[in-house]
N, C-alpha and C positions, 0 to 999 in steps of 0.2 A: 734317444740317449739310453733308455733302459734296455732296448734291444741290443744296442752295441755293447753294453756292459755284459749282458747275458752271453753273447758270442765270445767275448773276451774271457769270461770265466770258463766256458766250455773248451775253448782252444787251449788254455793253460792247464786244464785237467783239475782245477781246484773245485772241490765240492762246494755247492752253493751254501750249505749250512755253515761250513767252516769259514767261508768268505764273510757271511753275515756276522759270525762271532768276531772276526777281526775288525769289521766295521764298528761294532758296538764297543769293542775295547779301545778303539781310537776316538770314541766320543761321537760317532756319526749315528744318525737315526735313519733307517731305511725301511720302507713299508713292504713287507712280504706280500700283502694283498695286492698292492699296486704292481709288484713284480709279476704276480700271477696273471693279472689282466693284460700285461704287455709281453708276456713270455711265450715262447714256442713250446715250453714244457707243459705236460698235462698235470692234473691235480695230484696224482699219486706221487709224482716226482717232486713237487714243490710243497706238499703237505708237511714234511718234516721241517721245512724252513719256517712255515707259519708257526708251528709249535715251538721252534727254537726262538723265534722272535718274542713270543709271550714269556718264555723262560728268561731271556736276556733282559726284558723290560722289568720283570720282577726282581731280578738280581741287582739291577741298577737302582731299584727303589723308585722307578718312574712308572706312571700309568699313562703318560702322554708323551709323544715324540716332541722333541724340541727342534725348532728350525735353526739350523746353523749354516754357515757358509762364509766364503770370503767376500770382501766388499766388492761391489760392482764397479764403483767409481773410485778406484784406489788413489789416483792422483788428486782427485777432489778432496777426499778425506784427509790425505796427507797435508794438503795446503790449508784445509780448514783447521786442523790440529795446530799447525804452525801459527796461524793467525790467532787462534784462541790462546795459545801459550804466550804470545807477545802481548796480547791484551791483558791477560792476568798478571804478567810481570809488571805491566804499567799500573796495576792496581785498579783497573776498571771493572765495574760490575758486568757480568755476562748473563744474559737470560736467553730463553729459547728464541725470542724474536730476533736477537742478534745472529744466532746460528742460521735461521731461515734466510735472512737478508744476505748474509755473507756467503752462504752456500750457493744461493742463486747467482750472485755476482761472480764467484769463482768458477761456477759451472760454465757460464758464458765465456769467461776468459780462457779456460783450459780446453773446453770442447766447443769451439766456435762453429764448427761444421756439423754438429750433432742435430739430427732431426727429432730427437727425443726431448720433450718438455720436462725438465727436472722439477719434481715436486717432493717436498719433505712430508712423508707419512709418519705416523706415530711409531710404526714398527721400525722403519729405517732409522729414525732418530734414537730409539732405544738401543738398537744394535750398534749404532755409531758410538753412543756413550759407553756401551759395554766393551766394544773392541778397543777403545782408546783410554779406558779406565778413567772416565770423567763422571763425576757425580754431582748432584745438587746438594750443597752444604747448607747447614743451619736449619733446624727444625721449623716448619711452618706453623702458624697459629692453628689451633683446632677449629674445624668448621662448625658453624652454628646451625642447628636444625631449625627449620621454620616452625614457630610455635603454633599449636593447633588453633589458638584463639585468633591468630592473624587471618584465618580463612574468612571469618565474618567481616573483619575490617576491610580486607581486600575486595570482597564482594560488594560492600557498600560503596567503596571508591569507584568500582567499575559501573555500578548502577547510577551513581551520580553523573558520570561522564556520558552514559547512555541517555539519560533523561535530558541533559543539556544539549545533546546532539540532535534531538528530534527536530524535524522540519517545522517551521513556523508558517503561518498563513501568508501566501503570496511569494514564498521562496522556492516553490517547486519549479516554476518556469525558468528562474534565473540559474538554477543549478543543473538544468537538463543538459546531459552530455559532458558535464565537467567532473573531474576527479574530486570526490568529496566524501566526507563521512558525515551523514546527516546534513545539518545546515552549515557545517564548516568545510571550507575548501582545504585541501591538503596544505596549501601555502599559508593557511591561517591556524594550523595546529602546531603549537610551539612547545618546546621543552627548554628550560634554562636551568643551569646549575653551576655552582662554583666548586673548584677543586684546588687544594693547596699546591703551591708551586715552590718547592724547596730550592735553595741555592745549590745544594748538592744532594745526591742520592747515595748515601753510604750504608744505610740500614737495609735489612732484608736479606735476600739470598743471592748467591752467585755460583756459577759452575766453577769447579776447581778439580785438579788432578787428585785422585785417590791417594791417601797416605800422607799428604801434607798436614803437618800439625797446626800451622797457623794460616788462617784465611784472612788476608788483609785487603784494605781498599785505600787508594791514594786520596788524600784530602788536599785541595789546592790552597785552602786557607783555614786557619783555626777558627772554629765556631760557626762556620758557614752551614754545617749540617743542621744547626738549630734555628737558622733564620729561614724565613719563607715569605713569599708573597701569595696572592690569590689570583687565579685566572677564572673568568666567568665565560662559559661557552653557551651558545644558543644554536639549536638545531630546529629544522622544520620538517614536517611529515613528508614533504615531497622531495627531500634530500638536497635542496638548493640552499647554499649559504648566502644569507642576505644581511646578517648582522656580524660585524667584526668581533673577534674575541676582546674582552675587556680585562686588562691587567691592573691589579690593585696593589700598590706598594705602600710601605710605611713612610709617612712623611706628612708635612702640612698640606692640607687640601687646597688652600688658596695662596700658596707661596708665589711671590713674584720675583724671586731672587734671580740674579744673572746666571747662577749655576744651573738652576732649574730650566731656564730658557735655553741655555747651551745644550743641556741634556735632551730637551724635547726635540731639537733638530736632528737628533740621532735615532729617534724612535722609528721602528719599522712602520710604514704606512698601512700595513695590513692589520694592525692592532690599535686599540684605543687604551690610553694609560690614564689612571686616576690615582690619587693619593688619599689616605687618611691615617690617623695615628695608630690604628691597630691592623692595617692591611687586610681588612675584610669588608664584605659587602654590607654596609649599613643602609639605612633608609635613603639617605641622600644619593648614594651610589645607585640604588635600584630606581629611584625616580629619574636620575640622569639617563640610565639605560633605557627606561621606558620612553621618555620624552624625546631624547636626541637620537637614539639608535633604533628602537623597535617601531614606534608609531609611524615614522616616515615610510616604512616599507610595507605596512599592513593594508593600506587603502581604507575603504569604508566597510569592508565585510566584517561580520562577527568573528571573534577569535577565541580559541581555547588555549589557555596558557597553563602548562603543568609545571609545578615547582614543588620543592620539599617544604617542610614545616619550619624552616628557618625564620627567626623572629622578624627580620626586616622584610620578608616576603609577604607578610600578612599585617603589616602596620597600617594604621588608619589612612595616612596620606597615600600609600600605595593602593589600597582598596578603592579610595575615591577616584584616583586616576584611572584604574582599570574599569570601574563602572561607567565613568564619563565617556570612555572610548569603546564600549560594547565588548569588553574582554572578560570572558568567564574564567575565574581563577579556580583551578583544580589542584588541591594540595595533597600530595602523597602522604599517607599516614606514617607516623613515626615508626622506625624499625623496618619499613617495607621498601625503602628506596632502592635497595639492591635487587628487588624483585619487580618493581613497577616503574622506576624512573628510567626512561630510555638512555639518558646520558650515562647513568651508572651501569646499566646492563650492557650496553654495546659500544660506547664511545670512549669513556674515560680511561679504560684500561689500555687499549692500543695507543691512545693519545699519550698517556703517561709513559708507556714503553718507549715510544719514539723520542719523547722529551728526555727521558733518562739517558738514552744513547747520545743525544745531542749534547747534553750537559757534561756527560763523562768524556766526550770527545773534544770538549772545549767550545762547543757551539759554533755558530757562524756558517753552518752548512744548511741551505734551504732545500736540500734534495727531497725531503719528505713532506714539505708543506703542501704540495698539490694533492696529497692523499686526503686532506680534510678541508682545505679552503680553496 
């Protein structure tokens, strides 16, 4: 392509330096050194062009060339902007995950015969936002730096897990050839944690067109943004889902009303539902999870259970139950869950992003459920 442009410049009789000046005035950035490498001209002919490039860069106030260009997938971007505008008009929250899923779906619809696998890079996404004047509105919370004193706490936590993972007498032959960490099979290394489950996600950030003075979000019912339940997730080190998600709603824990029974028949069979007055995981909920959901899938092997310092996780009845079933409890130090708790680090965010989209779309679509369960 560079050689073709050189020939075009020579045929038209336009001086290369003048052509470069025109390009810079039009906002383009063109490397004179790259032109030298691919040009049939010698150094003496192209040296003024290199000097002119430095002068033009200085005049533009830039010390680095900026990558510019038209969109490669114009029809895709046009359809994506239309879908984005419709979603914002409906008042739905839009995050990057929505752009990624929608762009992949539109690419398959618009270019069904393409052999190229469409992937959203950070560079493409930034240029797409810039070309279509879309920005992320509402300032995010300031990031918190990890305190220096947390280093010793984290090191002690890791040492505790290492010591408890050491092989015991007579266990070497049993674990031979089996995927394990010390004396624990991967299927017996577990992390459990709870995350809030709002009825609506209206707070936070959404993408919006630049220049709009009001950024609004549609609420389906007054007060729902302040109501929430709790969902408790359990993951295993081998990646196999063995325990169903546990959903905790506000209500009487032992209600036998006809309305509760009618509602129970409509529950999704892939989740377990429980109630208490504050919709959070108290000691009774944790004991139910241990005895009815976790212990039946563990077998007789020793187990390492990682949880945060929530009060019900370390209550006396829970500790007794864990000790009786050879389950070592590893509690993540306070303030370190975002660094050490696998669910907080890798699972909760994508899970919540998908959940937000489902709630904003009205729910009822199970198309993402297979990604986690």
